[in-house]
ZAMIZA-632864 format. One record per residue: x, y, z of N, C-alpha, C in turn; residue number from 1. Coordinates in nm, 4 decimals, always signed. Layout:
ZAMIZA-632864
- X	Y	Z	X	Y	Z	X	Y	Z	NUM $
...
END
This chain:
ZAMIZA-632864
- +5.9805	-3.7224	-12.4116	+6.0359	-3.5985	-12.3579	+6.1881	-3.5941	-12.3644	1 $
- +6.2262	-3.4778	-12.4442	+6.3869	-3.4629	-12.4125	+6.4362	-3.4389	-12.2814	2 $
- +6.5700	-3.4635	-12.2711	+6.6320	-3.4316	-12.1313	+6.6023	-3.3084	-12.0912	3 $
- +6.6096	-3.1979	-12.1733	+6.6174	-3.0767	-12.1155	+6.4556	-3.0342	-12.0579	4 $
- +6.3920	-3.0768	-12.1576	+6.1967	-3.0666	-12.1024	+6.1925	-3.1432	-11.9768	5 $
- +6.2579	-3.2995	-11.9637	+6.2387	-3.3520	-11.8600	+6.2731	-3.2591	-11.7046	6 $
- +6.3986	-3.2041	-11.7308	+6.4666	-3.1306	-11.6240	+6.3688	-3.0304	-11.6092	7 $
- +6.3212	-2.9302	-11.6610	+6.2287	-2.8282	-11.6485	+6.1301	-2.8600	-11.5954	8 $
- +6.0569	-2.9818	-11.6156	+5.9262	-3.0453	-11.5422	+5.9971	-3.0817	-11.3862	9 $
- +6.0893	-3.1322	-11.3785	+6.1303	-3.1735	-11.2689	+6.1285	-3.0653	-11.1612	10 $
- +6.2054	-2.9482	-11.2121	+6.2054	-2.8083	-11.1346	+6.1087	-2.7696	-11.0829	11 $
- +5.9866	-2.7650	-11.1801	+5.8669	-2.7158	-11.1578	+5.7676	-2.7890	-11.0511	12 $
- +5.7801	-2.9264	-11.0704	+5.7336	-3.0000	-10.9736	+5.7985	-3.0157	-10.8297	13 $
- +5.9472	-2.9945	-10.8445	+6.0057	-2.9766	-10.6867	+5.9819	-2.8523	-10.6714	14 $
- +5.9570	-2.7573	-10.7139	+5.9433	-2.5719	-10.6727	+5.7782	-2.6240	-10.6405	15 $
- +5.6895	-2.6960	-10.6735	+5.5371	-2.6875	-10.6206	+5.5220	-2.7566	-10.4912	16 $
- +5.6127	-2.8631	-10.4679	+5.6240	-2.9554	-10.3733	+5.7276	-2.8877	-10.2251	17 $
- +5.8020	-2.7755	-10.2715	+5.8571	-2.7047	-10.1797	+5.8101	-2.6555	-10.0876	18 $
- +5.6784	-2.6222	-10.0998	+5.5742	-2.5233	-10.0235	+5.5006	-2.6169	-9.9350	19 $
- +5.5142	-2.6099	-9.8054	+5.4420	-2.7194	-9.6931	+5.3102	-2.7287	-9.7442	20 $
- +5.2135	-2.6374	-9.7545	+5.0729	-2.6331	-9.7885	+5.0632	-2.7396	-9.9103	21 $
- +5.1510	-2.6902	-10.0404	+5.1162	-2.7754	-10.1518	+5.1488	-2.9159	-10.1505	22 $
- +5.2519	-2.9371	-10.0431	+5.3196	-3.0949	-10.0202	+5.1989	-3.1564	-9.9339	23 $
- +5.1149	-3.1058	-9.8507	+4.9874	-3.1313	-9.7910	+4.8817	-3.1733	-9.8917	24 $
- +4.8822	-3.0711	-9.9496	+4.7732	-3.0940	-10.0700	+4.7877	-3.2192	-10.1476	25 $
- +4.9207	-3.2459	-10.2140	+4.9594	-3.3654	-10.2813	+4.9205	-3.4782	-10.1924	26 $
- +4.9493	-3.4804	-10.0880	+4.9204	-3.6181	-9.9936	+4.7930	-3.6235	-9.9871	27 $
- +4.6945	-3.5239	-9.9667	+4.5767	-3.5519	-9.9408	+4.5018	-3.5857	-10.0861	28 $
- +4.5417	-3.5582	-10.1865	+4.5067	-3.6020	-10.3127	+4.5302	-3.7399	-10.3643	29 $
- +4.6789	-3.7842	-10.3045	+4.7131	-3.8813	-10.3431	+4.6423	-4.0263	-10.2359	30 $
- +4.5887	-3.9718	-10.1059	+4.5119	-4.0605	-10.0340	+4.3536	-4.0633	-10.0925	31 $
- +4.3089	-3.9452	-10.1653	+4.1559	-3.9608	-10.2031	+4.1550	-3.8630	-10.3173	32 $
- +4.1704	-3.9070	-10.4473	+4.1414	-3.7809	-10.5555	+4.0060	-3.7677	-10.6016	33 $
- +4.0093	-3.6566	-10.6946	+3.8908	-3.6058	-10.7585	+3.8241	-3.5163	-10.6320	34 $
- +3.9099	-3.4321	-10.5813	+3.8604	-3.3316	-10.4819	+3.8452	-3.2047	-10.5357	35 $
- +3.7319	-3.1367	-10.4898	+3.7235	-2.9895	-10.5384	+3.7923	-2.8932	-10.4139	36 $
- +3.7859	-2.7849	-10.4552	+3.8599	-2.6761	-10.3650	+3.8077	-2.6665	-10.2179	37 $
- +3.6847	-2.6630	-10.2343	+3.6434	-2.6428	-10.1021	+3.6395	-2.7622	-10.0138	38 $
- +3.6435	-2.8750	-10.0617	+3.6512	-2.9875	-9.9861	+3.7983	-2.9948	-9.9512	39 $
- +3.8910	-2.9472	-10.0047	+4.0033	-2.9560	-9.9742	+4.0558	-2.8647	-9.8764	40 $
- +3.9799	-2.7498	-9.8729	+4.0031	-2.6478	-9.8013	+3.9504	-2.6871	-9.6562	41 $
- +3.8190	-2.7755	-9.6587	+3.7595	-2.8075	-9.5234	+3.8698	-2.9042	-9.4490	42 $
- +3.9378	-2.9797	-9.5327	+4.0667	-3.0719	-9.4811	+4.1912	-2.9860	-9.4522	43 $
- +4.2215	-2.8726	-9.4922	+4.3445	-2.8129	-9.4497	+4.2942	-2.7063	-9.3524	44 $
- +4.1563	-2.6723	-9.3212	+4.1182	-2.5822	-9.2005	+4.1839	-2.4423	-9.2188	45 $
- +4.3031	-2.4180	-9.2023	+4.3675	-2.2713	-9.1828	+4.4151	-2.2265	-9.3128	46 $
- +4.3702	-2.2498	-9.4310	+4.4101	-2.1984	-9.5554	+4.2830	-2.1510	-9.6285	47 $
- +4.2968	-2.0040	-9.6500	+4.1849	-1.9064	-9.7396	+4.1636	-2.0030	-9.8784	48 $
- +4.0382	-1.9974	-9.9178	+4.0120	-2.0269	-10.0522	+4.0824	-1.9754	-10.1783	49 $
- +4.1118	-1.8409	-10.1528	+4.1750	-1.8003	-10.2735	+4.3202	-1.8442	-10.2585	50 $
- +4.4141	-1.8466	-10.1266	+4.5126	-1.9052	-10.1267	+4.5342	-2.0492	-10.1690	51 $
- +4.4439	-2.1136	-10.1473	+4.4196	-2.2923	-10.1777	+4.4344	-2.2780	-10.3665	52 $
- +4.3168	-2.1976	-10.3847	+4.3339	-2.1977	-10.5704	+4.4412	-2.1606	-10.5824	53 $
- +4.5538	-2.0705	-10.5466	+4.6505	-2.0188	-10.6220	+4.7426	-2.1501	-10.6065	54 $
- +4.7392	-2.2264	-10.4958	+4.8297	-2.3290	-10.4768	+4.8098	-2.4321	-10.5783	55 $
- +4.6624	-2.4646	-10.6041	+4.6176	-2.5877	-10.6669	+4.6580	-2.5445	-10.8369	56 $
- +4.6717	-2.4065	-10.8621	+4.6966	-2.3385	-10.9998	+4.8498	-2.3997	-11.0015	57 $
- +4.9280	-2.3435	-10.9095	+5.0770	-2.3586	-10.9091	+5.1097	-2.5283	-10.9447	58 $
- +5.0489	-2.6125	-10.8657	+5.0624	-2.7351	-10.8745	+5.0306	-2.8208	-11.0149	59 $
- +4.8961	-2.7466	-11.0667	+4.8368	-2.7971	-11.2103	+4.9496	-2.7738	-11.3171	60 $
- +5.0154	-2.6438	-11.3045	+5.0791	-2.5829	-11.3886	+5.2478	-2.6595	-11.3925	61 $
- +5.2515	-2.7596	-11.2806	+5.3813	-2.8172	-11.2794	+5.3697	-2.9475	-11.3291	62 $
- +5.2411	-2.9889	-11.3643	+5.1838	-3.1256	-11.4027	+5.1603	-3.2297	-11.3268	63 $
- +5.1631	-3.1691	-11.1832	+5.1539	-3.2705	-11.0872	+4.9978	-3.2814	-11.0369	64 $
- +4.9065	-3.2193	-11.0963	+4.7614	-3.2470	-11.0704	+4.7001	-3.2573	-11.2224	65 $
- +4.5902	-3.3106	-11.2384	+4.4914	-3.3287	-11.3483	+4.3538	-3.2699	-11.2800	66 $
- +4.2858	-3.2145	-11.3462	+4.1736	-3.1806	-11.3181	+4.0566	-3.1853	-11.4296	67 $
- +3.9291	-3.1924	-11.3635	+3.7929	-3.1689	-11.4767	+3.7057	-3.0847	-11.4205	68 $
- +3.6286	-3.0415	-11.4868	+3.5369	-2.9332	-11.4680	+3.3921	-2.9864	-11.4827	69 $
- +3.3388	-2.9474	-11.3725	+3.1991	-3.0012	-11.3689	+3.0937	-2.9051	-11.2973	70 $
- +3.0216	-2.8302	-11.4034	+2.9610	-2.6925	-11.3698	+3.0515	-2.5863	-11.3176	71 $
- +3.0292	-2.5374	-11.2032	+3.1232	-2.4409	-11.1510	+3.2577	-2.4881	-11.0783	72 $
- +3.2483	-2.6236	-11.0530	+3.3320	-2.6859	-10.9939	+3.4658	-2.7266	-11.0601	73 $
- +3.5650	-2.7539	-11.0204	+3.6908	-2.8020	-11.0723	+3.7444	-2.9176	-10.9683	74 $
- +3.7512	-3.0074	-11.0249	+3.7756	-3.1299	-10.9281	+3.9444	-3.1931	-10.9468	75 $
- +4.0184	-3.1882	-10.8549	+4.1639	-3.1945	-10.8817	+4.2146	-3.3631	-10.8649	76 $
- +4.2933	-3.4158	-10.9099	+4.3311	-3.5508	-10.8974	+4.5276	-3.5219	-10.8851	77 $
- +4.5719	-3.6209	-10.8128	+4.7209	-3.6125	-10.8415	+4.7559	-3.6987	-10.9649	78 $
- +4.8364	-3.6584	-11.0529	+4.9008	-3.7079	-11.1676	+4.9961	-3.8189	-11.1244	79 $
- +4.9122	-3.9390	-11.1141	+5.0344	-4.0672	-11.0463	+5.1550	-4.0709	-11.1194	80 $
- +5.1238	-4.0369	-11.2784	+5.2427	-4.0837	-11.3431	+5.3680	-3.9848	-11.3162	81 $
- +5.3327	-3.8714	-11.3187	+5.4563	-3.7604	-11.2815	+5.4778	-3.7509	-11.1496	82 $
- +5.3832	-3.7907	-11.0555	+5.4044	-3.8185	-10.9058	+5.5456	-3.9382	-10.8882	83 $
- +5.5107	-4.0397	-10.9743	+5.6006	-4.1497	-10.9636	+5.7200	-4.1322	-11.0140	84 $
- +5.7240	-4.0490	-11.1436	+5.8702	-3.9814	-11.1781	+5.9413	-3.9021	-11.1111	85 $
- +5.8925	-3.8131	-11.0447	+5.9515	-3.7116	-10.9784	+5.9290	-3.6986	-10.8498	86 $
- +5.8338	-3.7488	-10.7881	+5.8161	-3.7584	-10.6262	+5.7435	-3.8712	-10.5750	87 $
- +5.7978	-3.9858	-10.6012	+5.7890	-4.1262	-10.5260	+5.7091	-4.1230	-10.4078	88 $
- +5.7851	-4.0300	-10.3170	+5.7398	-4.0320	-10.1837	+5.6051	-4.0170	-10.1569	89 $
- +5.5232	-3.9291	-10.2513	+5.3920	-3.9171	-10.2190	+5.3180	-4.0503	-10.2510	90 $
- +5.3492	-4.1434	-10.3162	+5.2862	-4.2516	-10.3604	+5.3182	-4.3768	-10.2451	91 $
- +5.3791	-4.3332	-10.1414	+5.4024	-4.4435	-10.0145	+5.2859	-4.4542	-9.9452	92 $
END
């Protein structure tokens, strides 16, 4: 990855983590990966599923999350390589 692309991804990751709910999501996924939206919603309690879906989409677009689809569910995990490079705080 060239320096410019690296900087652009860093900005996306930091923007994604700059919102408190998204930071909580990242921390939850660091503890236990492969979670679907409804499970994350149960753990976060006060976040509507539609809002949570938006947050997850933003995080996935930043490269911070990986996802896999199983039936109608999408399971999310923290991309540890990206987290290690840009946000090592998440891995403590």
